C-alpha positions in Angstrom: 0.0 0.0 0.0 2.9 2.3 0.8 4.5 1.6 -2.5 1.3 2.3 -4.4 1.1 5.6 -2.8 4.7 6.4 -3.7 4.1 5.3 -7.2 1.6 8.1 -7.8 -1.5 7.1 -5.8 -3.5 9.8 -4.1 -3.2 10.4 -0.4 -6.4 10.3 1.7 -7.8 13.7 2.5 -6.4 15.2 5.7 -8.7 15.9 8.7 -10.1 19.5 8.5 -8.3 21.9 10.7 -10.0 24.6 12.8 -9.7 27.9 11.0 -8.0 30.7 12.8 -8.0 34.5 12.4 -4.9 36.5 11.6 -4.4 37.0 15.4 -4.3 33.2 16.0 -7.7 33.1 17.7 -10.2 30.4 16.6 -13.1 32.0 14.8 -15.7 30.2 16.9 -14.0 31.5 20.1 -14.0 35.0 18.6 -17.7 34.7 17.7 -18.5 33.7 21.3 -16.7 36.7 22.7 -18.5 39.0 20.2 -21.9 37.5 20.9 -22.7 39.8 24.0 -21.7 42.8 22.0 -23.9 41.6 19.0 -26.8 41.1 21.3 -26.5 44.6 22.8 -26.1 46.0 19.3 -29.2 44.3 18.1 -31.2 45.3 21.2 -30.0 48.9 21.3 -29.6 49.7 17.6 -31.0 47.2 15.2 -34.4 46.7 17.0 -35.1 50.4 17.6 -34.3 51.2 14.0 -36.6 48.4 12.8 -39.4 49.4 15.2 -39.1 53.0 14.1 -39.4 52.1 10.5 -42.5 50.0 11.1 -44.0 52.6 13.5 -43.6 55.4 11.0 -46.3 53.7 8.8 -48.9 53.8 11.5 -51.2 56.5 12.9 -51.1 58.2 16.2 -52.7 55.4 18.1 -50.5 52.7 16.5 -53.5 50.6 15.4 -54.3 52.0 12.0 -52.1 51.8 9.0 -51.3 55.4 7.8 -49.2 54.5 4.7 -46.8 57.4 3.8 -49.0 60.1 5.5 -46.4 60.6 8.2 -43.7 61.1 5.6 -45.9 63.6 3.8 -46.0 65.6 7.0 -42.2 66.0 6.8 -42.7 68.4 3.8 -46.1 69.9 4.7 -45.8 70.6 8.5 -44.5 74.1 9.0 -42.5 73.2 12.1 -40.8 70.3 10.4 -40.0 72.4 7.3 -38.4 75.1 9.5 -36.4 72.4 11.3 -35.2 71.0 7.9 -34.2 74.4 6.7 -32.2 75.0 9.9 -30.6 71.6 9.6 -29.3 72.6 6.2 -27.9 75.8 7.6 -26.2 73.8 10.4 -24.7 71.3 8.0 -23.4 74.0 5.6 -21.9 76.4 8.1 -21.1 74.7 11.4 -18.7 72.0 10.1 -17.1 74.4 7.6 -16.3 77.1 10.1 -15.2 74.7 12.8 -12.9 72.9 10.4 -11.5 76.2 9.0 -10.8 77.5 12.5 -9.2 74.2 13.5 -7.0 74.4 10.5 -5.9 78.0 11.2 -5.2 77.3 14.8 -3.3 74.1 14.0 -1.1 75.8 11.5 -0.4 79.0 13.5 0.3 77.3 16.8 3.2 75.5 15.2 5.0 78.8 15.0 4.7 80.0 18.6 6.4 78.7 21.7 3.1 78.7 23.7 1.2 76.7 21.1 0.6 73.8 23.4 -1.0 76.0 26.0 -3.1 77.6 23.4 -4.3 74.2 22.1 -5.2 73.2 25.6 -7.3 76.3 26.1 -9.1 75.9 22.7 -9.7 72.2 23.3 -10.9 72.6 26.9 -14.6 73.3 25.9 -14.7 69.7 24.6 -14.5 68.6 28.3 -17.8 70.4 29.0 -21.1 68.7 28.4 -23.6 70.1 25.9 -25.9 70.8 28.8 -23.3 72.9 30.6 -22.3 74.7 27.4 -25.9 75.5 26.7 -26.4 77.0 30.1 -23.2 79.0 29.7 -24.2 80.5 26.4 -27.8 81.1 27.5 -26.1 83.6 30.0 -23.6 84.9 27.4 -26.5 85.8 25.1 -28.6 87.4 27.7 -30.3 90.6 26.5 -29.3 92.7 29.6 -25.7 94.0 29.0 -25.1 93.8 32.8 -25.6 90.0 32.5 -24.8 88.9 29.0 -21.1 89.1 27.9 -22.0 89.3 24.2 -24.1 92.4 24.7 -21.8 93.9 27.2 -19.0 93.9 24.5 -21.4 95.0 21.8 -22.8 97.9 23.8 -19.3 98.9 24.9 -18.1 99.1 21.2 -21.3 100.9 20.2 -21.1 103.5 23.0 -17.5 104.3 22.0 -18.8 105.8 18.8 -22.3 106.9 19.7 -22.8 108.3 23.2 -26.1 107.3 24.9 -28.3 109.9 26.6 -27.9 110.3 30.3 -31.5 111.2 30.8 -33.7 108.5 29.1 -36.4 108.7 31.7 -36.6 112.4 32.2 -39.9 114.2 31.7 -41.8 117.3 32.8 -43.4 117.2 36.3 -46.5 118.8 37.7 -47.2 122.4 36.7 -44.2 122.4 34.4 -43.6 125.1 31.8 -42.8 122.3 29.3 -45.2 120.1 27.3 -44.7 117.2 24.9 -43.7 118.3 21.4 -44.0 114.9 19.6 -41.3 112.3 18.9 -40.1 112.3 22.5 -39.2 116.0 22.6 -40.5 118.7 25.0 -41.1 122.4 24.3 -42.1 125.4 26.4 -45.7 126.3 26.4 -45.1 130.0 25.5 -42.3 131.9 23.7 -39.4 133.4 25.6 -38.0 136.9 25.4 -34.5 138.4 25.6 -33.6 139.2 29.2 -35.7 136.3 30.5 -34.3 133.7 32.9 -36.1 130.5 31.9 -36.7 127.5 34.2 -36.9 124.1 32.5 -37.5 121.6 35.4 -37.6 117.8 34.7 -38.1 114.7 36.9 -37.8 111.0 36.3 -34.1 110.3 36.6 -33.2 108.3 39.7 -30.6 110.2 41.8 -28.1 107.4 41.6 -28.3 107.4 37.7 -27.5 111.1 37.4 -24.2 111.8 35.5 -21.1 111.8 37.6 -20.1 115.3 36.4 -23.5 116.8 37.5 -23.2 119.6 39.9 -25.8 121.3 42.1 -28.1 123.3 39.9 -27.8 127.1 39.9 -30.7 129.5 39.1 -29.7 131.4 36.0 -29.5 135.2 36.3 -31.2 137.4 33.7 -28.9 139.0 31.1 -29.8 141.8 28.7 -30.0 140.8 25.0 -29.7 137.2 26.0 -31.9 134.3 27.1 -30.6 132.4 30.1 -32.0 129.5 31.8 -31.5 126.3 33.9 -32.6 122.8 33.3 -32.3 120.5 36.3 -33.7 117.5 38.2 -36.5 119.1 40.2 -36.5 116.5 43.0 -35.4 116.6 46.6 -35.4 113.6 48.8 -37.8 113.7 51.7 -41.5 114.4 51.9 -42.5 118.0 51.6 -38.9 119.1 51.0 -38.1 121.5 48.2 -40.1 124.0 46.1 -41.8 122.9 42.9 -40.3 124.4 39.7 -37.7 126.3 41.7 -34.0 125.4 42.1 -33.2 124.0 45.5 -29.7 123.6 47.0 -29.6 119.8 46.8 -30.9 119.5 43.3 -28.6 118.7 40.4 -28.3 120.3 37.0 -28.8 118.4 33.8 -25.2 118.6 32.5 -25.0 118.3 28.7 -28.7 118.8 28.0 -29.2 120.3 24.6 -31.6 123.2 24.3 -33.0 124.5 21.0 -34.8 127.8 20.2 -37.5 127.1 17.7 -39.3 129.8 15.7 -41.9 129.1 13.0 -40.8 125.4 13.0 -37.1 126.3 12.5 -34.2 126.1 14.9 -32.7 129.6 15.2 -30.3 128.9 18.0 -29.1 126.2 20.3 -27.1 125.7 23.5 -25.8 123.0 25.7 -26.3 123.1 29.5 -23.2 123.3 31.7 -22.5 121.0 34.6 -24.8 123.1 36.8 -27.6 123.0 34.3 -27.4 126.6 33.1 -27.4 127.7 29.5 -27.4 130.9 27.4 -29.0 131.7 24.1 -28.3 134.7 21.9 -30.8 137.5 21.2 -31.8 135.8 17.9 -33.8 133.4 20.1 -36.1 136.3 21.1 -39.8 135.3 20.6 -38.9 131.6 20.1 -40.0 128.5 22.1 -37.4 126.5 23.8 -37.3 122.8 22.9 -35.5 119.9 24.5 -35.0 117.6 21.5 -35.7 113.9 21.7 -32.0 113.1 21.5 -31.7 114.2 25.1 -34.1 111.4 26.2 -33.0 108.6 23.8 -33.1 105.2 25.5 -29.6 103.7 25.9 -28.5 101.2 23.3 -29.2 97.7 24.7 -27.3 95.6 22.2 -28.6 92.9 19.9 -31.4 90.4 20.6 -29.1 87.4 20.1 -31.8 84.9 21.0 -34.5 86.6 18.9 -36.1 85.0 15.9 -33.5 86.4 13.4 -30.3 85.7 15.2 -31.0 82.6 17.4 -29.7 80.0 14.9 -26.4 81.8 14.1 -25.9 82.4 17.9 -26.4 78.7 18.7 -24.1 77.7 15.8 -21.5 80.0 17.4 -21.7 78.1 20.7 -21.3 74.8 18.8 -18.1 76.1 17.0 -16.8 77.3 20.4 -17.0 73.7 21.6 -15.9 71.8 18.5 -13.2 74.0 17.0 -10.8 72.5 19.5 -11.7 69.0 18.3 -10.9 69.9 14.7 -7.7 71.6 15.7 -6.3 68.6 17.6 -7.1 66.2 14.7 -5.6 68.5 12.1 -2.6 69.2 14.2 -2.0 65.4 14.4 -2.2 65.2 10.6 0.1 68.2 10.3 2.7 66.5 12.4 2.9 63.7 9.7 3.4 66.1 6.8 6.9 65.8 5.3 8.8 68.9 6.2 11.0 68.4 3.2 8.1 69.3 0.9 7.4 72.5 2.8 11.1 73.5 2.8 11.4 72.7 -0.9 8.5 75.0 -1.7 10.0 77.8 0.2 13.4 77.3 -1.5 11.6 77.5 -4.8 10.4 81.0 -3.8 6.9 80.2 -2.7 5.4 82.6 -0.1 4.0 81.4 3.1 0.4 81.8 1.8 1.3 79.8 -1.3 2.9 77.0 0.8 -0.2 76.9 2.9 -2.6 76.9 0.0 -0.8 74.7 -2.5 1.2 72.3 -0.2 -0.2 72.1 3.3 -3.9 72.1 2.6 -3.7 69.4 -0.2 -1.5 67.2 2.0 -4.1 67.6 4.9 -7.1 66.9 2.6 -7.7 63.4 4.0 -7.7 64.7 7.6 -9.9 67.7 6.7 -12.3 65.3 5.1 -12.5 63.2 8.3 -13.1 66.2 10.5 -15.7 67.7 8.2 -17.6 64.5 7.7 -17.5 63.8 11.5 -18.9 67.2 12.3 -21.6 66.9 9.6 -22.8 63.7 11.2 -22.7 65.4 14.6 -24.7 68.5 13.6 -27.4 66.4 11.8 -28.4 65.1 15.2 -27.8 68.3 17.2 -30.4 68.7 20.0 -29.0 69.7 23.4 -27.7 73.2 22.5 -30.9 74.2 20.7 -33.2 72.9 23.4 -31.3 74.7 26.2 -30.1 78.0 24.6 -33.2 78.9 22.5 -35.9 80.5 24.8 -39.5 79.4 24.4 -40.4 82.6 22.4 -37.9 81.7 19.6 -37.5 77.9 19.9 -39.7 77.5 16.8 -37.3 79.6 14.8 -34.3 77.7 16.0 -36.0 74.3 15.6 -33.9 71.4 14.2 -35.0 67.8 13.2 -33.8 66.2 16.4 -35.6 68.7 18.5 -38.8 68.4 16.4 -38.5 64.6 16.8 -38.6 65.1 20.6 -41.4 67.6 20.5 -43.6 65.4 18.2 -42.9 62.3 20.2 -43.4 63.6 23.7 -44.9 67.1 23.7 -47.5 66.6 20.9 -47.9 62.8 21.3 -47.5 62.0 17.6 -45.2 58.9 17.7 -45.9 58.1 14.0 -44.5 61.4 12.8 -41.7 61.3 15.3 -40.7 57.9 13.9 -40.8 59.2 10.4 -38.5 62.0 11.4 -36.1 59.5 13.0 -36.0 57.4 9.8 -35.5 60.5 7.7 -32.6 61.5 9.9 -31.1 58.0 9.5 -31.4 58.3 5.7 -29.6 61.7 5.9 -26.7 60.3 7.9 -26.2 57.1 5.9 -24.7 58.7 2.8 -22.3 60.7 4.9 -21.3 57.6 6.8 -20.9 55.7 3.6 -18.7 58.3 2.1 -16.5 58.3 5.3 -16.2 54.5 5.3 -15.4 54.4 1.6 -12.7 57.0 2.0 -11.2 55.2 5.0 -11.0 52.0 3.0 -9.3 53.8 0.1 -6.7 55.1 2.6 -6.1 51.6 3.9 -5.4 50.3 0.4 -2.8 53.0 -0.1 
């Protein structure tokens, strides 16, 4: 038998061996170890997705088949259409700006000695939860400049170029010689004559809000061929203290108050009150009425309504970029560390400027990393929920609405699980192409 085999006979088939993976582990053993993870994956991912797909074809009660009615609501319901529009804005701007800032930070911090410290500061918001970040920016965007940092800065810059009035609440008191002139201005009830000393008393400004340079008011003395006068805060603390429409020793003058002489609807002269509230007009004002223009009483600039209907979405996107620009910067910096320095130096030797090196060498070499960051952020913003829910106040939440928030509102607040399921399936369909692109790109990189 042995000789027959040696003469060219066929050997009997060998016993099958247990197949092993590249790591040397038997595949059956590997499958057993993966089984718990697969069970959890099925219970927490596969089953909810399948159930949501099925539930999206049923009505509110879940008993009647609704067909594609729930999907029609995605394009007919006003709230969902607003959410879809805002999601498009999010996908276009948030990943783009965050990635661009991350690229700029990563490139510039390579050239400074304190770059590591800067990266740490920029990346630090990633350690904060979305809930905490939402609360922080709800305060940052507060309308009151004394509370909201954004408006405090904005108002500070504005007031540098346009001084606000110091008397926004001032108005004539009882038996005052002034009356409303329309548009927020006040005018004397009768014309004035040269040689008169005119009293223009006002009330309404809290004593602690009077200008710091205001001095005790002084009753103006008559001057021939001139019109003199005093405009002041006609209020003295204490019941029954002080004389109405007369300057008392503790009352303050309206420093900087503008006074106009108006004759036949035309301003013929004007003056500005001194620190003690006194002013002087020339003889050309004889026979005119004295007007305190509305600019004296203009309300102080209170900043922008960051969380109003028109700015709420850009404001929330700004808070998202604050959180995720550090993430983009760290990934791009890691990719930048792998860029061959010889290529950059060769470009500089050939006479390329730093901008040309950045645009024609650095960015193309970082294209794979930039694609990873951008796609990751796109997936992230498609399901953004926390920041919108926390930052947007109830009055403008409809204007800041996104699909994930609308899913929550339909499913819990409005008790429409069918439509909520349709929104979840729609979100899944939006994410799948982005994920497919990312996986395909990663496989292409592995083959290289």
